[in-house]
C-alpha positions as CSV (number, residue, x, y, z in Angstrom):
1,M,-5.7,57.8,-17.9
2,S,-3.7,54.6,-18.3
3,A,-3.8,51.9,-15.6
4,E,-0.7,51.1,-13.7
5,P,1.0,47.9,-14.8
6,V,0.3,44.8,-12.6
7,A,3.4,43.4,-11.0
8,V,4.1,39.8,-12.1
9,I,4.5,37.5,-9.0
10,V,6.8,34.5,-9.3
11,T,7.7,31.8,-6.9
12,T,11.3,30.7,-6.1
13,D,12.4,27.9,-3.8
14,L,15.5,28.4,-1.7
15,T,17.5,25.8,0.2
16,V,18.4,27.5,3.6
17,G,21.2,26.2,5.7
18,G,22.1,27.0,9.3
19,M,18.6,27.0,10.8
20,T,18.3,25.1,14.1
21,C,15.0,26.2,15.6
22,A,11.7,28.1,15.1
23,V,13.5,31.4,15.9
24,C,15.7,30.9,12.8
25,V,12.6,30.3,10.7
26,N,10.9,33.4,12.0
27,R,14.0,35.5,11.3
28,V,14.4,34.3,7.7
29,E,10.7,35.0,7.0
30,K,10.9,38.5,8.5
31,K,14.1,39.4,6.6
32,L,12.6,38.3,3.3
33,A,9.3,40.0,4.0
34,K,11.1,43.4,4.3
35,L,11.8,43.3,0.5
36,D,9.1,45.1,-1.4
37,G,6.3,42.7,-2.4
38,V,8.0,39.6,-1.1
39,T,6.4,37.0,1.1
40,A,8.0,33.8,2.3
41,T,7.2,30.5,4.0
42,V,10.1,28.7,5.6
43,N,10.0,25.0,6.6
44,L,12.4,24.0,9.4
45,A,12.0,20.3,8.7
46,T,12.9,20.5,5.0
47,G,15.3,23.4,5.2
48,R,13.4,25.0,2.3
49,A,12.0,28.5,1.8
50,R,9.2,29.2,-0.7
51,V,9.3,32.8,-1.7
52,S,6.7,34.7,-3.7
53,H,8.2,37.9,-5.2
54,P,7.8,40.4,-8.0
55,A,9.6,39.4,-11.2
56,H,11.8,42.5,-10.9
57,V,13.3,41.1,-7.6
58,P,15.9,38.6,-8.8
59,P,16.5,35.3,-7.0
60,E,20.1,36.4,-6.3
61,E,18.7,39.2,-4.1
62,L,16.7,36.7,-2.1
63,V,19.8,34.7,-1.6
64,A,21.8,37.7,-0.5
65,T,19.0,38.7,1.9
66,V,19.1,35.3,3.6
67,E,22.8,35.4,3.9
68,K,22.7,38.9,5.4
69,A,20.4,37.4,8.1
70,G,23.2,35.1,9.1
71,Y,22.3,31.9,7.2
72,T,23.3,30.2,3.9
73,A,21.0,30.0,0.9
74,T,21.2,28.4,-2.5
75,L,19.0,28.1,-5.5
76,P,18.0,24.5,-6.5
77,T,19.9,23.4,-9.6
78,P,18.0,21.0,-11.9
79,P,18.3,18.2,-11.9
80,E,18.4,18.0,-8.2
81,Q,19.6,14.5,-8.3
82,P,22.4,13.5,-10.6
83,E,21.7,10.6,-12.9
84,G,22.6,7.3,-11.3
85,G,23.6,9.1,-8.1
86,D,22.6,8.3,-4.6
87,E,19.6,10.3,-3.6
88,D,21.0,10.7,-0.1
89,E,24.4,11.9,-1.4
90,P,23.7,15.7,-0.9
91,E,23.1,15.1,2.8
92,S,25.8,12.5,3.4
93,V,28.7,14.9,3.8
94,D,27.1,17.0,6.5
95,A,25.7,13.8,8.2
96,R,29.1,12.2,8.2
97,Q,30.7,15.4,9.8
98,E,27.9,15.5,12.4
99,R,28.4,11.8,13.2
100,E,32.2,12.2,13.5
101,R,31.7,15.2,15.8
102,L,29.2,13.3,17.9
103,T,31.5,10.3,18.1
104,V,34.5,12.3,19.3
105,T,32.3,14.2,21.8
106,A,31.0,10.9,23.2
107,L,34.5,9.5,23.7
108,L,35.6,12.6,25.6
109,A,32.4,13.2,27.5
110,V,31.5,9.7,28.7
111,P,34.5,9.4,31.1
112,V,33.7,12.9,32.5
113,L,30.0,11.9,33.1
114,V,30.9,8.6,34.7
115,L,33.5,10.0,37.1
116,S,31.2,12.9,38.0
117,M,28.2,10.7,38.7
118,V,29.9,7.8,40.5
119,P,31.8,9.1,43.5
120,A,33.2,5.7,44.3
121,W,35.3,5.8,41.1
122,Q,36.7,9.3,41.8
123,F,40.5,8.7,42.2
124,R,43.1,11.2,43.2
125,N,43.1,14.3,40.9
126,W,40.2,12.9,38.9
127,Q,38.8,16.4,38.5
128,W,41.9,17.5,36.5
129,L,41.5,14.6,34.1
130,C,37.9,15.6,33.6
131,F,38.9,19.2,33.0
132,V,41.4,18.1,30.3
133,L,38.7,16.0,28.6
134,A,36.0,18.6,29.0
135,A,38.0,21.5,27.4
136,P,37.9,20.1,23.8
137,V,34.1,19.4,24.2
138,A,33.4,22.9,25.5
139,V,35.4,24.4,22.6
140,W,35.7,22.1,19.6
141,S,32.5,20.0,20.0
142,S,30.5,23.1,20.8
143,W,32.1,25.3,18.1
144,P,29.1,25.2,15.8
145,F,26.9,26.5,18.6
146,H,29.4,29.3,19.4
147,V,29.7,30.3,15.8
148,R,26.0,30.5,15.2
149,A,25.5,32.3,18.5
150,L,28.1,34.9,17.5
151,R,26.5,35.2,14.0
152,G,23.2,35.8,15.6
153,L,24.7,38.4,17.9
154,R,26.1,40.3,15.0
155,H,22.6,40.4,13.5
156,S,21.0,41.4,16.9
157,T,19.2,38.1,17.3
158,A,19.3,35.1,19.6
159,T,18.5,31.5,18.8
160,M,18.6,28.1,20.3
161,D,22.3,28.0,19.7
162,T,22.7,31.1,21.8
163,L,21.2,29.3,24.8
164,V,23.3,26.2,24.3
165,S,26.5,28.3,23.8
166,L,25.9,30.4,26.9
167,G,25.0,27.2,28.9
168,V,28.2,25.4,27.9
169,L,30.4,28.5,28.5
170,A,28.8,29.3,31.8
171,S,29.2,25.8,33.3
172,F,32.7,25.3,32.0
173,S,33.9,28.8,33.1
174,W,32.4,28.2,36.6
175,S,34.2,24.9,36.8
176,A,37.5,26.4,35.7
177,Y,37.0,29.1,38.5
178,A,36.2,26.4,41.0
179,L,39.3,24.3,40.1
180,F,41.8,27.1,40.0
181,L,40.4,29.6,42.6
182,G,37.6,27.9,44.5
183,G,39.4,25.0,46.2
184,A,38.0,22.3,43.9
185,G,41.4,21.5,42.5
186,E,42.7,19.8,45.7
187,P,44.1,16.3,45.0
188,G,41.7,14.5,47.4
189,M,38.5,16.4,46.4
190,R,35.4,14.2,46.2
191,M,32.1,15.4,44.7
192,P,28.8,13.7,45.3
193,F,26.3,13.6,42.4
194,S,22.6,14.5,42.8
195,L,19.8,14.9,40.2
196,L,19.0,18.1,42.1
197,P,21.6,20.9,42.3
198,S,23.6,21.0,45.5
199,A,26.6,22.7,46.9
200,S,29.7,21.3,48.7
201,E,30.4,22.9,52.0
202,G,33.4,25.1,51.8
203,T,34.4,24.1,48.3
204,A,33.0,25.4,45.0
205,H,31.2,22.8,43.0
206,I,32.4,21.9,39.5
207,Y,29.9,21.4,36.7
208,L,32.1,19.7,34.1
209,E,29.4,17.0,33.6
210,A,27.1,19.8,32.5
211,A,29.8,21.4,30.3
212,V,30.1,18.1,28.4
213,G,26.6,16.8,28.8
214,V,24.9,19.8,27.2
215,P,26.8,19.5,23.9
216,L,26.7,15.7,23.9
217,F,23.0,15.5,24.4
218,V,22.2,18.3,22.0
219,L,24.4,16.9,19.3
220,A,23.0,13.4,19.8
221,G,19.5,14.8,19.8
222,R,20.0,16.8,16.6
223,F,21.6,13.8,14.9
224,L,18.8,11.5,15.8
225,E,16.3,14.2,15.0
226,A,17.8,14.7,11.5
227,R,17.6,11.0,10.9
228,A,14.0,10.9,12.0
229,R,13.1,14.0,9.9
230,H,14.8,12.3,7.0
231,G,12.3,9.4,7.5
232,T,9.3,11.7,7.3
233,G,10.2,12.4,3.7
234,A,10.7,8.8,2.7
235,A,7.5,8.7,0.7
236,L,8.4,11.7,-1.3
237,R,11.9,10.3,-2.1
238,S,10.3,6.9,-3.0
239,L,8.1,8.8,-5.6
240,A,11.2,10.4,-7.0
241,Q,12.8,7.0,-7.4
242,L,9.9,5.5,-9.4
243,G,11.1,7.1,-12.7
244,A,13.1,4.9,-15.1
245,K,16.7,5.8,-15.8
246,E,16.8,4.4,-19.4
247,V,14.3,3.5,-22.0
248,S,14.2,1.4,-25.1
249,V,12.9,3.5,-28.0
250,R,11.7,1.8,-31.1
251,E,12.3,3.6,-34.4
252,G,12.1,2.2,-37.9
253,G,11.8,-1.4,-36.6
254,T,15.0,-1.1,-34.5
255,E,15.5,-0.4,-30.8
256,R,18.0,1.8,-29.1
257,L,18.6,2.4,-25.4
258,V,18.5,6.1,-24.5
259,P,18.5,8.0,-21.2
260,V,14.9,8.8,-20.2
261,E,15.8,12.6,-20.4
262,Q,16.0,12.2,-24.2
263,L,12.5,10.7,-24.5
264,R,10.1,13.0,-26.3
265,T,6.4,13.2,-26.8
266,G,5.4,10.9,-29.7
267,H,8.3,8.4,-29.3
268,V,7.3,4.8,-29.1
269,F,9.1,2.8,-26.4
270,V,9.2,-0.8,-25.2
271,V,8.1,-1.9,-21.8
272,R,9.1,-5.5,-21.1
273,P,7.6,-7.6,-18.2
274,G,8.9,-6.4,-14.9
275,E,10.0,-3.1,-16.2
276,R,8.7,0.3,-15.2
277,V,6.8,2.4,-17.7
278,A,9.2,5.2,-18.5
279,T,6.6,8.0,-18.9
280,D,2.9,8.7,-19.4
281,G,1.7,7.2,-22.7
282,E,-0.8,5.3,-24.7
283,V,-0.4,1.6,-25.5
284,T,-0.1,1.0,-29.3
285,E,0.6,-2.7,-29.3
286,G,0.4,-5.6,-26.8
287,S,-1.7,-6.3,-23.8
288,S,-0.7,-6.8,-20.1
289,A,-1.6,-5.9,-16.5
290,V,0.2,-3.0,-14.9
291,D,0.7,-2.5,-11.2
292,L,-0.1,1.1,-10.2
293,S,0.2,0.6,-6.5
294,L,3.4,2.7,-6.0
295,V,2.0,5.5,-8.1
296,T,-1.7,5.8,-7.3
297,G,-2.2,3.4,-4.3
298,E,-4.4,1.2,-6.5
299,S,-3.9,-2.3,-5.1
300,E,-5.2,-4.4,-8.0
301,P,-3.3,-4.6,-11.3
302,V,-5.1,-2.9,-14.2
303,E,-5.5,-4.6,-17.6
304,V,-4.3,-2.5,-20.5
305,G,-4.3,-3.0,-24.3
306,P,-4.1,-0.9,-27.5
307,G,-5.6,2.6,-26.8
308,S,-5.2,2.3,-23.0
309,A,-3.5,5.0,-21.1
310,V,-0.6,4.1,-18.8
311,V,1.2,6.1,-16.2
312,G,4.9,6.6,-15.8
313,G,6.3,4.6,-12.9
314,A,3.8,1.8,-13.2
315,V,5.3,-1.7,-13.3
316,N,4.5,-4.0,-16.3
317,A,3.4,-7.3,-14.7
318,G,2.7,-9.3,-17.8
319,G,3.4,-9.1,-21.6
320,L,5.4,-6.9,-23.9
321,L,4.0,-3.4,-24.5
322,L,4.7,-0.8,-27.0
323,V,3.8,2.7,-25.7
324,R,3.6,6.0,-27.4
325,A,4.8,8.8,-25.0
326,T,2.0,11.5,-24.4
327,A,3.8,13.5,-21.7
328,V,7.4,13.7,-20.5
329,G,9.3,15.4,-17.8
330,V,7.4,17.8,-15.5
331,D,4.2,17.2,-17.5
332,T,3.8,13.6,-16.3
333,Q,1.4,12.5,-13.7
334,L,4.2,11.2,-11.5
335,A,6.0,14.6,-11.7
336,R,2.7,16.4,-10.9
337,I,2.1,14.1,-7.9
338,T,5.7,14.7,-6.6
339,Q,5.3,18.5,-7.1
340,L,1.9,18.5,-5.3
341,V,3.4,16.7,-2.3
342,T,6.4,19.0,-2.3
343,D,4.1,22.1,-2.4
344,A,1.9,20.7,0.4
345,Q,4.9,20.3,2.7
346,A,5.9,24.0,2.1
347,G,2.8,25.3,3.8
348,K,1.9,26.0,7.4
349,A,-1.1,25.3,9.5
350,R,-2.7,28.1,11.5
351,A,-1.4,26.6,14.7
352,Q,2.2,26.5,13.5
353,R,2.0,30.2,12.7
354,L,1.0,30.8,16.3
355,A,4.0,28.7,17.4
356,D,6.3,30.7,15.1
357,A,5.1,33.9,16.6
358,V,5.8,32.6,20.1
359,A,9.2,31.4,19.0
360,G,10.0,34.9,17.8
361,V,10.2,36.2,21.3
362,F,11.0,32.9,23.0
363,V,14.8,33.1,23.2
364,P,15.0,36.8,24.3
365,V,12.5,35.9,27.1
366,V,14.5,32.9,28.2
367,L,17.7,35.0,28.2
368,A,15.9,37.6,30.3
369,L,14.7,34.9,32.7
370,A,18.2,33.5,33.1
371,V,19.7,36.8,34.0
372,T,16.8,37.5,36.3
373,V,17.2,34.2,38.0
374,L,21.0,34.8,38.5
375,G,20.4,38.2,39.9
376,F,17.6,37.1,42.2
377,W,19.5,34.2,43.8
378,L,22.6,36.3,44.3
379,G,20.5,39.1,45.7
380,A,18.8,36.7,48.0
381,G,22.1,35.7,49.5
382,A,22.2,32.2,47.9
383,D,25.5,30.4,47.3
384,P,26.9,31.8,44.0
385,Q,27.3,28.3,42.5
386,A,23.6,27.6,43.2
387,A,22.7,30.8,41.4
388,V,24.9,29.9,38.4
389,T,23.4,26.4,38.4
390,A,19.9,27.7,38.2
391,C,20.9,30.2,35.5
392,V,22.6,27.5,33.4
393,A,19.6,25.1,33.8
394,V,17.2,27.8,32.5
395,L,19.4,28.4,29.5
396,V,19.8,24.7,28.4
397,V,16.3,23.4,29.3
398,A,14.3,25.8,27.2
399,C,13.5,24.3,23.8
400,P,12.1,26.3,20.8
401,C,13.1,23.4,18.5
402,A,10.0,21.4,19.4
403,L,7.8,24.4,18.5
404,G,9.4,24.7,15.1
405,L,9.1,20.9,14.3
406,A,5.6,20.4,15.6
407,T,3.8,21.0,12.3
408,P,6.3,20.4,9.4
409,T,7.3,16.9,10.6
410,A,3.7,15.8,10.9
411,L,2.8,17.4,7.6
412,M,5.7,15.7,5.8
413,A,4.8,12.3,7.2
414,A,1.0,12.8,6.4
415,T,1.4,14.1,2.9
416,G,3.9,11.3,2.1
417,R,1.5,8.7,3.5
418,G,-1.4,10.2,1.7
419,A,0.5,10.0,-1.6
420,Q,1.1,6.3,-0.9
421,L,-2.6,5.8,-0.4
422,G,-3.5,7.7,-3.5
423,V,-4.6,10.9,-1.7
424,L,-2.8,14.2,-2.7
425,V,-3.4,17.0,-0.2
426,G,-2.7,20.5,-1.4
427,G,-1.3,21.7,2.0
428,P,-2.1,22.3,5.6
429,Q,-5.0,24.5,4.8
430,A,-6.6,21.7,2.9
431,L,-6.0,19.3,5.8
432,E,-7.6,21.7,8.2
433,S,-10.6,22.1,5.9
434,L,-10.8,18.3,5.5
435,Q,-11.0,17.9,9.2
436,H,-13.9,20.3,9.6
437,I,-16.2,19.5,6.6
438,D,-19.7,18.5,7.6
439,T,-21.3,18.4,4.1
440,V,-20.0,16.8,0.9
441,V,-21.5,17.4,-2.5
442,L,-20.9,14.4,-4.7
443,D,-21.0,14.3,-8.5
444,K,-22.6,11.1,-10.0
445,T,-20.9,10.2,-13.3
446,G,-17.3,9.2,-12.9
447,T,-17.4,9.8,-9.1
448,L,-20.0,7.7,-7.5
449,T,-20.4,5.6,-10.7
450,S,-17.6,4.0,-12.6
451,G,-17.8,6.4,-15.5
452,H,-17.2,3.3,-17.8
453,M,-20.5,3.6,-19.5
454,S,-21.8,1.5,-22.3
455,V,-24.6,2.0,-24.8
456,A,-27.6,0.1,-23.8
457,R,-29.9,0.9,-26.7
458,V,-30.2,3.0,-29.8
459,T,-33.6,4.2,-31.1
460,V,-33.7,5.9,-34.5
461,V,-36.4,7.9,-36.2
462,P,-38.3,5.8,-38.8
463,G,-37.3,7.0,-42.3
464,G,-34.3,8.8,-41.1
465,L,-30.6,8.3,-41.8
466,G,-30.5,4.9,-40.3
467,R,-28.8,3.3,-37.3
468,E,-25.2,2.9,-38.6
469,A,-25.1,6.3,-40.3
470,V,-26.3,8.1,-37.1
471,L,-23.8,6.1,-34.9
472,R,-21.0,6.9,-37.3
473,L,-21.7,10.6,-37.2
474,A,-22.3,10.7,-33.4
475,G,-19.1,8.7,-32.8
476,A,-17.1,11.1,-34.9
477,V,-18.3,14.2,-33.1
478,E,-17.8,12.7,-29.7
479,Q,-14.1,11.9,-30.4
480,G,-13.4,15.4,-29.2
481,S,-15.3,14.9,-25.9
482,E,-13.7,14.1,-22.5
483,H,-17.0,13.1,-20.9
484,P,-17.6,9.4,-20.1
485,L,-20.9,9.5,-22.1
486,G,-18.9,10.6,-25.1
487,R,-16.3,7.9,-24.7
488,A,-19.0,5.3,-24.5
489,I,-20.6,6.4,-27.7
490,V,-17.2,6.4,-29.5
491,S,-16.4,2.9,-28.3
492,Y,-19.8,1.6,-29.3
493,A,-19.7,3.2,-32.7
494,Q,-16.3,1.7,-33.4
495,R,-17.6,-1.7,-32.6
496,V,-20.9,-1.5,-34.5
497,V,-20.0,0.5,-37.6
498,P,-18.2,-1.6,-40.3
499,E,-15.8,1.2,-40.9
500,R,-13.4,1.0,-38.0
501,R,-12.0,4.5,-38.5
502,L,-14.5,7.3,-37.7
503,P,-14.3,10.5,-39.8
504,D,-12.7,13.6,-38.5
505,V,-14.7,16.4,-36.8
506,G,-14.3,20.1,-37.3
507,E,-15.5,23.2,-35.5
508,F,-15.9,21.1,-32.4
509,R,-17.4,22.7,-29.4
510,A,-18.4,21.4,-26.0
511,E,-21.1,23.0,-23.9
512,A,-20.6,22.1,-20.2
513,G,-23.6,20.3,-18.8
514,R,-25.4,20.1,-22.2
515,G,-23.5,18.2,-24.8
516,V,-21.2,18.6,-27.9
517,R,-21.5,19.7,-31.5
518,G,-19.3,19.7,-34.5
519,R,-19.1,19.5,-38.3
520,V,-18.6,16.0,-39.8
521,E,-18.4,15.5,-43.5
522,G,-20.1,18.9,-44.1
523,R,-23.0,18.2,-41.7
524,L,-23.7,19.8,-38.3
525,V,-23.9,17.0,-35.8
526,E,-25.1,17.6,-32.2
527,V,-25.2,15.2,-29.3
528,L,-27.2,16.9,-26.6
529,A,-29.3,16.2,-23.5
530,P,-32.9,15.7,-24.8
531,D,-35.5,18.4,-24.5
532,D,-39.3,18.1,-24.5
533,E,-39.7,18.5,-28.3
534,L,-38.9,15.0,-29.7
535,P,-40.5,12.9,-32.4
536,P,-43.0,10.4,-31.0
537,A,-40.6,7.4,-31.4
538,L,-37.8,9.1,-29.5
539,A,-40.3,10.5,-26.9
540,D,-41.4,6.9,-26.2
541,A,-37.8,5.7,-25.9
542,L,-37.0,8.6,-23.6
543,S,-39.8,7.4,-21.2
544,V,-38.4,3.9,-21.2
545,A,-34.8,5.2,-20.6
546,E,-35.9,7.3,-17.6
547,A,-37.8,4.4,-16.1
548,A,-34.7,2.2,-16.5
549,A,-32.4,4.9,-15.0
550,Y,-30.4,5.1,-18.2
551,T,-28.9,8.4,-19.4
552,P,-30.4,9.4,-22.7
553,V,-28.8,11.7,-25.3
554,V,-30.4,12.8,-28.6
555,V,-28.4,13.0,-31.9
556,L,-29.3,15.9,-34.2
557,V,-28.0,16.1,-37.8
558,D,-28.4,19.6,-39.3
559,G,-30.9,20.4,-36.6
560,V,-33.1,17.4,-37.1
561,P,-33.5,14.7,-34.3
562,E,-32.3,11.4,-35.7
563,A,-31.8,9.1,-32.8
564,L,-31.9,8.6,-29.0
565,I,-29.0,6.8,-27.4
566,E,-29.4,5.3,-24.0
567,I,-26.3,4.9,-21.9
568,G,-25.9,2.9,-18.7
569,D,-23.4,3.2,-15.9
570,V,-22.7,1.2,-12.7
571,V,-22.1,2.4,-9.2
572,R,-18.6,2.0,-8.0
573,P,-18.3,-0.8,-5.4
574,G,-16.5,1.6,-3.0
575,S,-19.4,4.1,-3.2
576,Y,-21.6,2.1,-0.8
577,R,-18.8,2.0,1.7
578,V,-17.7,5.6,1.4
579,V,-21.2,7.1,1.9
580,D,-21.7,4.9,5.0
581,R,-18.3,6.0,6.3
582,L,-19.0,9.7,5.7
583,R,-22.2,9.4,7.7
584,R,-20.2,7.7,10.5
585,L,-17.8,10.6,10.4
586,G,-20.6,13.1,10.8
587,V,-20.5,14.2,7.2
588,R,-23.8,14.7,5.2
589,P,-23.7,13.4,1.6
590,V,-25.5,15.4,-1.1
591,L,-25.8,14.3,-4.7
592,A,-25.6,17.0,-7.4
593,T,-25.5,15.9,-11.1
594,G,-26.1,17.2,-14.5
595,D,-27.9,13.9,-15.3
596,R,-31.7,13.5,-15.4
597,E,-33.9,12.9,-12.4
598,A,-34.5,9.2,-12.9
599,P,-30.9,8.0,-13.0
600,A,-29.9,10.4,-10.3
601,R,-32.6,9.1,-8.0
602,A,-31.7,5.5,-8.8
603,V,-28.1,6.0,-7.8
604,A,-29.1,8.0,-4.7
605,S,-31.5,5.3,-3.6
606,A,-29.0,2.6,-4.0
607,L,-26.5,4.5,-1.9
608,G,-28.9,5.9,0.7
609,I,-28.4,9.5,-0.2
610,E,-31.5,11.5,0.7
611,E,-30.8,14.9,-0.8
612,V,-30.6,14.9,-4.7
613,H,-30.2,17.7,-7.1
614,A,-30.6,16.6,-10.8
615,R,-30.1,18.3,-14.1
616,C,-27.7,20.8,-12.5
617,T,-25.8,23.1,-14.8
618,P,-22.3,24.1,-13.7
619,E,-23.7,27.4,-12.6
620,E,-26.4,25.7,-10.6
621,K,-23.9,23.4,-8.9
622,A,-21.8,26.4,-7.9
623,A,-25.0,28.2,-6.7
624,L,-25.9,25.1,-4.6
625,V,-22.5,25.2,-2.9
626,R,-22.9,28.9,-2.1
627,E,-26.4,28.3,-0.6
628,L,-25.0,25.5,1.6
629,R,-22.2,27.6,2.8
630,E,-24.5,30.5,3.5
631,E,-26.4,28.1,5.8
632,G,-23.2,27.9,7.9
633,L,-22.2,24.5,6.6
634,R,-18.6,23.6,5.7
635,V,-18.9,22.2,2.2
636,A,-16.6,19.9,0.2
637,V,-17.3,19.1,-3.5
638,V,-16.2,15.9,-5.2
639,G,-16.1,15.9,-9.0
640,D,-14.2,14.8,-12.0
641,G,-15.4,16.9,-15.0
642,V,-15.1,20.4,-16.5
643,N,-18.7,21.0,-15.3
644,D,-17.5,20.5,-11.7
645,A,-14.7,23.0,-11.8
646,A,-16.7,26.1,-10.7
647,A,-18.3,24.2,-7.8
648,L,-14.9,22.8,-6.8
649,A,-13.4,26.2,-6.8
650,G,-16.3,27.8,-4.8
651,A,-16.4,25.1,-2.0
652,D,-14.6,25.2,1.3
653,L,-12.7,22.2,-0.1
654,G,-12.5,20.9,-3.6
655,I,-11.8,17.2,-4.1
656,A,-11.1,15.9,-7.6
657,M,-11.0,12.4,-8.9
658,G,-7.6,11.6,-10.3
659,S,-9.2,10.0,-13.3
660,G,-10.9,13.3,-14.1
661,T,-10.0,16.3,-16.2
662,D,-7.1,18.7,-15.7
663,A,-9.7,21.5,-15.1
664,A,-11.2,19.7,-12.2
665,I,-7.9,18.7,-10.7
666,G,-6.6,22.2,-11.1
667,A,-9.5,23.7,-9.2
668,A,-9.3,21.2,-6.4
669,D,-7.5,21.2,-3.1
670,V,-7.3,17.4,-2.8
671,T,-6.9,14.9,-5.6
672,L,-7.9,11.2,-5.2
673,V,-5.2,9.8,-7.5
674,R,-6.2,6.2,-7.4
675,G,-9.6,7.0,-8.8
676,D,-11.3,5.2,-6.0
677,I,-14.1,7.1,-4.2
678,E,-13.2,5.2,-1.0
679,A,-10.1,7.3,-0.9
680,L,-12.4,10.2,0.2
681,G,-13.1,8.5,3.5
682,D,-9.3,7.8,3.9
683,A,-8.6,11.5,3.2
684,V,-11.0,12.7,5.9
685,R,-9.7,10.3,8.5
686,L,-6.0,11.0,7.6
687,A,-6.7,14.7,8.0
688,R,-8.2,14.3,11.4
689,R,-5.4,12.1,12.5
690,T,-2.8,14.6,11.2
691,L,-4.4,17.6,12.8
692,G,-4.7,15.6,16.1
693,T,-1.0,14.8,15.9
694,I,-0.1,18.4,15.3
695,R,-2.1,19.5,18.3
696,V,-0.4,16.9,20.5
697,N,3.0,18.1,19.2
698,L,2.2,21.7,20.0
699,L,0.7,20.8,23.4
700,W,3.9,18.9,24.3
701,A,6.1,21.7,23.0
702,F,4.3,24.4,24.9
703,G,3.7,22.3,28.0
704,Y,7.3,21.1,28.2
705,N,8.6,24.6,28.4
706,A,5.9,25.7,30.7
707,V,6.9,23.0,33.2
708,T,10.6,22.7,32.9
709,V,11.6,26.4,32.8
710,P,10.0,27.2,36.2
711,L,11.6,24.1,37.7
712,A,15.0,25.3,36.5
713,M,14.3,28.8,37.8
714,V,13.7,27.6,41.4
715,G,16.8,25.4,41.3
716,L,15.2,22.0,41.0
717,L,16.8,20.9,37.8
718,N,20.4,19.8,37.2
719,P,21.9,21.4,34.0
720,M,22.9,18.0,32.6
721,V,19.4,16.6,33.1
722,A,18.0,19.8,31.6
723,A,20.2,19.3,28.5
724,A,18.9,15.7,28.1
725,A,15.3,16.7,28.6
726,M,15.7,19.5,26.0
727,S,17.0,17.0,23.4
728,V,14.3,14.4,24.2
729,S,11.5,17.0,23.8
730,S,12.4,17.4,20.1
731,L,12.8,13.7,19.5
732,L,9.3,13.1,21.1
733,V,7.7,15.6,18.7
734,V,9.4,14.0,15.6
735,G,8.7,10.5,16.9
736,N,5.0,11.3,17.4
737,S,4.9,12.6,13.8
738,L,6.6,9.5,12.4
739,R,3.7,7.4,13.6
740,L,1.7,8.8,10.7
741,R,3.9,7.0,8.2
742,A,2.4,3.7,9.5
743,W,-1.2,4.9,9.5
744,Q,-3.6,2.5,7.9
745,P,-7.2,3.2,6.8
746,T,-9.7,1.0,8.4
747,R,-11.5,-1.1,5.9
748,T,-15.2,-1.7,6.8
749,R,-17.1,-4.8,5.7
750,S,-18.9,-4.7,2.4
751,L,-22.4,-3.3,2.8
752,T,-25.4,-5.2,1.5
753,R,-27.4,-3.5,-1.2
C-alpha cells in the first residue's frame, strides 16, 4: 500500500493595503485560513502578510482571497527597490495624498472648532458658515472612512473605519437637523462650549465641532502614526542601503565599472579607501582595516590581509584591497541579516495573539454598546441630543488601533536595534524565550575563547617521519576542516614547512567532536583527539599539555601515531563581563565542551563558572540540554560549531556566534553577528526591555478602552475630545515603542581576573 504524497508547503509574502486596525488583521488572517492547508500571519505595522500554503495553491489565489475580504493585495516584485531610486518612493504617493487631505481638512475644520469653542467670537449666522465648512469635511475628508466602512458592510464586518464613519455621519446629521428643524439656525443663536456634553434650553445643540474634529484628529493621528511606524523600520532600511550600487571588477589587468547585480562568484573586484565592500569575499591582495560597525555592530576596525574574509557592506578604512567574491545576492551575510530581521518582524508574540482575538469582537461589541446607550437614554426620558451625544462619543472613543500596534511596532524597533548592536533575533517567540531563560550552556572554543588558536608545541615520535613531514601532512588534511583547531594547524604548517603550498586532500571526512581524516599523497592521515594508547614520548607530552591547559591532538599516518600537537587558545575579553552579567540577570552559566578536562577547567576557573562538562560529544551535549530541561529549567545554548547544532536545536533557545558555521547558525534562534560574547548579555536585556514595552503597550490599549468607553456611555465625554483621545492612544503606543530605537546596553567595568 503506497503512502500518500506529502504536500509541499511554501511561504509567500503579500503586501496588504487598506488595513487600519487589528480587526482588519484578524479578518485577513481568517479569510486566508479558510483555504485548505493555508495559515497566515498579518502585521499591521508593516502591512505585510506571511502566508504558508501548499504548492498547489497559487499566490494569485491568495491575492484574490484578500481582495474578496475587502482589501488590496500585491505580490512583491524583485527588486523591491529600483536601482538608484529613493527607498521611500513607494510610500511617497500615498503619504502625499494623506498630507494633502489632512491639510485641506485642517483649513476647513479649524475655523469651525474655534467658533464652536469660543462663544465670544460667535457672530450673527456663524453657525451657517460652520455648516458650509463642515460639509466638505464630513463628506470629502471622511470619504476614505465611509468607503472602507461600506466595503466592510458588504463583507459583513465592521472595523475602526465603521466607528469613525458612523460617528461623523451621526454628529453631522444631528447638526443638520438642529439647524434646519430644531431652531439652531436662528441668526442670533449662541452656543456655549463645555468639555462635558450639555444641552441648550429650548434649542437643539449642534455638534459641527465633533463632525469636523473626529476626521481631523483621526487623519492627523494616522498621519503621525504612519511617520512614527516608518521610523521603527529605520534600522532595516539602513541595512538595505549598505549595499554598493556599482563595483570595479578587475579582469586581465584592466578594470571596468559594472552594476553590483552583474557581480558573480569568483570575480575579483577593487575596494578603494572609503568605499564599501560590494559583497562577501576573500582578500587576494593588499592590507587594510575595515569598519564592520554598520553590518555587525563591531565597534573596532578589523585588520585584513590576503586570505582574510570580508563582509559586504563593510567600509574600507585604509589601503587598496583586491577581493575575490565568495557570495553574491541573497547568499551574502548582509542579505541574510536583512532577511532574518524581516522574518522576525513578521511574527507575533503570544500577548499579541490575545489582543487580535479581542479585536475580532471589539467593533461589534462597541456598535452594540452605542445602540444600547442611545436606546437607554431615550427610554429614560433624556434629551434626544444628549442621547445622540453619548452614542457618538462611544463610537469615536473606542480604539482597536492601539491593540493592533502594541506588538508589531515594538518588535520592529527592537529587531532593528538588535541588528544595529549585532544581535539577530529570530522573532517574538525567541524574544519571549530570551526573557525567561534561567540557564545558559556555553561552548568553550570559539565562544568563550577567541577561537584564534595557535600551535604551542609539536612533539614527534623518535625515529618517525619527522616534524616537518608530519606538519605537512597534518596541515594538508586540516585544510578541509572548519574547526578553529584545524585552522591553527594549517596556519602553523604554512609558516613552518618550507613548501608554502600544502598538498591536496582526498576522501576527507570530519567526525564531529573527534577529529578529521583524509588521504594525502596516498597516505591515510588522521588528526584526532588523543586516546589512552600513545607511545611513551607522546604520553609524556600529553601530561604536560593537560597541566598547561593546552588542547592536544594526535596525528596518525596510516594508523601509526606520529606526533602530538598542543594548541592554545585565549579567553575572549568580553567573556569575563558576560558571565558576571548573566549572574546579575539571574541566569546560571554552564560550560559544556568537547575539549579535555584540564583546558575546560582552566577556562571555567578563570571565568568563575562552577558547573563544567568536558569531553562532550554532540550527542552528550544534546543529552545534557534535555536533562536540564527535564529539571524544569529554561535552557539556552550558545555555540559556534557543527558539534553544537544538535544542542542548539534541542534547547529552549539556541544562540549561535555569527563567526560560527552555517549549521550552528541555521539551528539557532538568535545569532550574535558581531562575534562578541558580550552581545549575549545585550540580547537578554534587550529582550526583557522589549517584552516589557509590549506589556505596557497592551496594558495601555486595554486600559484606555476600559476607562474611556464607560465614560462615554454615561455622557461624560464630548465627542470631539473623544476623537482626540482615540488618536492620541495610538500615538502613545507607537511612541513608547520608538524608545527602543535609542536603547543602549549598559557597559560594566572590566572585571579583574
